[in-house]
C-alpha positions as CSV (number, residue, x, y, z in Angstrom):
1,M,44.0,14.0,-41.9
2,V,47.8,13.5,-41.6
3,H,47.0,10.9,-44.7
4,S,44.7,13.6,-46.7
5,G,48.2,16.0,-46.8
6,E,45.9,19.1,-45.8
7,K,47.9,21.1,-44.0
8,P,45.2,23.4,-41.6
9,F,47.5,25.1,-39.2
10,R,49.0,28.2,-40.2
11,C,52.3,30.3,-38.5
12,Q,51.5,33.9,-38.4
13,V,54.5,34.8,-38.9
14,C,55.5,33.2,-41.4
15,D,52.9,31.4,-43.4
16,R,54.2,27.9,-43.0
17,K,51.9,25.3,-42.4
18,Y,51.8,21.9,-40.9
19,R,49.1,19.0,-40.4
20,Q,49.2,18.9,-36.7
21,K,48.6,21.5,-34.5
22,A,51.7,20.1,-32.1
23,H,54.3,20.6,-35.2
24,L,52.9,24.3,-35.2
25,D,53.9,25.4,-31.8
26,S,57.3,23.4,-31.7
27,H,57.8,25.6,-35.2
28,I,56.4,28.1,-33.2
29,R,60.0,28.8,-31.0
30,V,61.7,29.2,-34.2
31,H,60.6,32.7,-33.8
32,T,60.2,33.1,-30.3
33,G,63.8,31.7,-29.2
34,E,62.1,29.9,-26.4
35,M,64.5,26.7,-25.3
36,P,62.6,24.9,-22.6
37,F,64.2,21.8,-22.8
38,S,67.7,21.6,-21.0
39,C,70.4,19.0,-20.7
40,D,71.1,17.2,-17.6
41,H,74.9,16.6,-19.0
42,C,76.2,20.1,-19.6
43,D,74.8,23.6,-20.6
44,K,72.8,23.4,-23.7
45,K,69.3,24.4,-24.1
46,F,66.7,23.1,-26.7
47,K,64.0,24.1,-28.6
48,H,62.1,20.3,-28.6
49,K,63.0,17.3,-26.8
50,S,63.2,14.8,-29.2
51,Y,66.2,17.4,-30.0
52,L,67.6,17.1,-26.6
53,N,67.3,13.5,-26.7
54,S,69.2,13.1,-29.5
55,H,71.7,15.5,-28.4
56,V,72.0,12.9,-25.1
57,K,72.3,10.2,-27.0
58,L,74.7,11.1,-29.5
59,V,76.9,13.5,-27.3
60,H,76.4,11.6,-23.8
61,L,75.5,8.1,-23.8
62,G,78.8,5.9,-24.3
63,E,77.6,2.9,-22.7
64,I,79.1,-0.5,-24.3
65,P,76.1,-2.7,-25.4
66,S,76.0,-5.8,-23.6
67,Y,74.8,-8.8,-26.1
68,S,77.6,-9.8,-28.1
69,C,76.7,-11.9,-31.5
70,D,79.0,-15.1,-31.5
71,V,79.3,-15.2,-35.4
72,C,80.9,-11.8,-36.3
73,L,81.1,-10.2,-32.5
74,K,79.1,-7.2,-33.3
75,T,77.5,-6.4,-30.2
76,F,73.8,-4.7,-29.4
77,R,72.0,-3.2,-26.1
78,A,68.9,-5.5,-26.7
79,T,68.6,-8.9,-27.2
80,S,65.8,-8.1,-29.2
81,S,68.2,-6.5,-31.6
82,L,70.8,-9.1,-31.2
83,K,67.8,-11.9,-32.7
84,N,67.3,-10.0,-35.6
85,H,71.0,-9.5,-36.4
86,L,71.0,-13.0,-36.7
87,L,69.1,-13.6,-39.5
88,V,71.7,-11.7,-41.6
89,H,74.1,-15.0,-40.7
90,T,71.1,-17.6,-41.5
91,G,70.0,-16.0,-44.2
92,E,66.6,-16.8,-43.3
93,K,63.2,-14.2,-44.6
94,P,60.1,-15.4,-43.3
95,I,58.6,-11.8,-43.5
96,E,56.8,-11.2,-46.8
97,C,55.8,-8.1,-48.5
98,L,52.1,-8.1,-49.3
99,F,51.9,-6.2,-52.6
100,C,55.2,-7.6,-54.0
101,L,56.5,-10.5,-52.7
102,K,59.2,-9.4,-51.8
103,R,60.8,-11.2,-48.4
104,F,62.8,-9.5,-45.7
105,G,64.5,-11.0,-42.5
106,Q,63.2,-7.9,-40.2
107,Q,59.6,-6.8,-39.3
108,T,61.5,-3.2,-39.5
109,L,62.8,-3.8,-43.4
110,L,59.6,-4.8,-43.5
111,R,58.0,-0.9,-42.9
112,T,60.6,0.9,-44.6
113,H,60.1,-1.2,-47.9
114,M,56.4,-0.9,-47.4
115,L,56.9,3.0,-47.5
116,T,57.9,2.7,-51.5
117,H,54.4,1.3,-52.1
118,T,52.8,3.8,-49.9
119,R,55.2,6.7,-50.6
120,E,54.2,7.9,-46.9
121,K,56.9,10.2,-45.2
122,P,55.9,10.1,-42.0
123,F,58.8,11.1,-40.1
124,I,58.3,15.7,-39.6
125,C,61.0,17.9,-39.1
126,E,59.8,19.9,-35.9
127,I,61.4,23.0,-36.7
128,C,61.3,23.0,-40.3
129,G,58.6,20.7,-41.4
130,D,60.5,19.0,-44.2
131,E,59.6,15.2,-44.5
132,F,61.3,12.1,-44.5
133,A,60.6,8.6,-45.5
134,H,62.8,6.7,-43.3
135,L,63.1,7.6,-39.3
136,L,67.4,7.4,-40.5
137,Y,67.3,10.5,-42.7
138,L,64.9,12.7,-40.1
139,Q,67.7,11.7,-37.6
140,T,70.8,13.2,-40.3
141,H,68.4,16.0,-40.7
142,I,68.5,17.3,-37.2
143,R,71.9,17.2,-36.4
144,I,71.8,20.2,-39.3
145,H,69.6,21.5,-36.9
146,L,72.1,20.5,-33.7
147,G,74.7,22.2,-35.4
148,E,76.4,18.9,-33.9
149,K,78.9,17.3,-35.9
150,S,79.7,14.0,-34.2
151,F,82.2,12.3,-36.9
152,K,85.4,13.0,-36.5
153,C,88.2,13.0,-39.3
154,R,91.5,11.1,-37.7
155,M,94.2,12.5,-39.7
156,C,93.0,16.4,-39.6
157,S,89.9,16.5,-37.2
158,R,87.4,17.9,-39.5
159,N,83.6,17.0,-38.1
160,F,81.2,16.3,-40.5
161,Y,77.3,15.5,-39.6
162,T,77.3,11.6,-41.3
163,R,79.3,8.7,-41.0
164,T,79.1,9.1,-45.4
165,G,80.5,12.7,-45.3
166,L,83.4,11.5,-43.0
167,R,84.3,9.0,-45.7
168,H,84.0,10.8,-48.5
169,H,86.4,13.1,-47.2
170,E,89.0,10.7,-46.1
171,L,88.7,9.2,-49.8
172,S,89.0,12.5,-51.4
173,A,91.3,14.5,-49.2
174,H,93.6,11.6,-47.1
175,E,93.9,8.7,-49.6
176,S,95.7,8.7,-52.7
177,K,94.6,6.1,-54.5
178,G,91.2,5.9,-55.2
179,L,88.8,3.3,-55.5
180,Y,87.9,3.5,-59.0
181,S,90.3,3.0,-61.4
182,C,90.5,4.0,-65.0
183,V,90.8,0.9,-67.3
184,F,92.1,3.1,-70.4
185,C,94.7,4.8,-68.3
186,S,96.3,4.8,-64.4
187,S,94.1,7.2,-63.2
188,S,91.7,6.5,-60.0
189,F,89.1,8.6,-58.4
190,P,87.7,8.0,-54.8
191,Y,83.5,8.9,-56.2
192,L,81.7,6.4,-59.2
193,Y,80.5,10.0,-60.7
194,Q,84.4,11.2,-60.9
195,L,85.4,8.0,-62.7
196,I,82.4,7.6,-65.2
197,K,83.2,11.7,-66.3
198,H,86.9,10.7,-66.9
199,V,86.1,7.4,-68.9
200,H,84.2,10.0,-71.7
201,T,87.2,11.5,-72.3
202,H,88.7,8.3,-73.3
203,T,85.3,7.4,-75.5
204,R,85.1,11.1,-77.0
205,R,88.8,10.7,-78.4
206,S,87.9,7.4,-79.7
207,H,84.6,8.5,-81.7
208,I,86.4,11.8,-83.2
209,L,89.8,9.8,-84.3
210,A,87.3,7.2,-85.7
211,V,85.2,9.9,-87.8
212,S,88.2,11.4,-88.4
213,V,89.8,8.4,-90.1
214,E,86.0,8.1,-91.7
215,M,86.8,11.5,-93.2
216,S,90.0,11.1,-94.5
217,S,89.3,7.9,-96.0
218,A,86.4,9.1,-98.1
219,R,88.6,11.8,-99.5
220,K,90.9,9.3,-100.6
221,H,88.2,7.7,-102.7
222,V,86.7,10.8,-104.2
């Protein structure tokens, strides 16, 4: 039933539908306000156990990983993670996709890649029912429900849900020189799309000038 796309379990309050009854049961807590899962480290409570686990991991677990890469000194919490990481340095890609023959260094990368062929979105938010192709996208999405902004700007103390959001803020608010520079003038921009939009102003002016020259030349020959 999960793979058929059918959603037979309907919320009697808001009519949202779910593929599995467990997801409906979790969703109902949005309406009842029930928060049965308490954090052992602080006073926060959560509607879902997965959100409690995410909270504990993001806020309270600050232990230093034990296993270090001899090449780049990056650290990991498990030897299996370190072993997979070492493939980055060796360049070895022993795992092959059966559909397109693309090769990968890690089984997790292959599983993520396979979603491009199957178009499955197996990771479902228990609160709102949104579906995601990758666990990382779901984890980022969960932070919005938790209200936890774990990435803090060191210059102005603003907090953000994602590392990408923090980096965008730092570029636009605190770094005077942008990463992307215009080849036609001295302007620079923190984002590529801003540079592309700016370059169009130069190319548009050049086009208008060229048309004006052609029209002027044509009048002289009349």
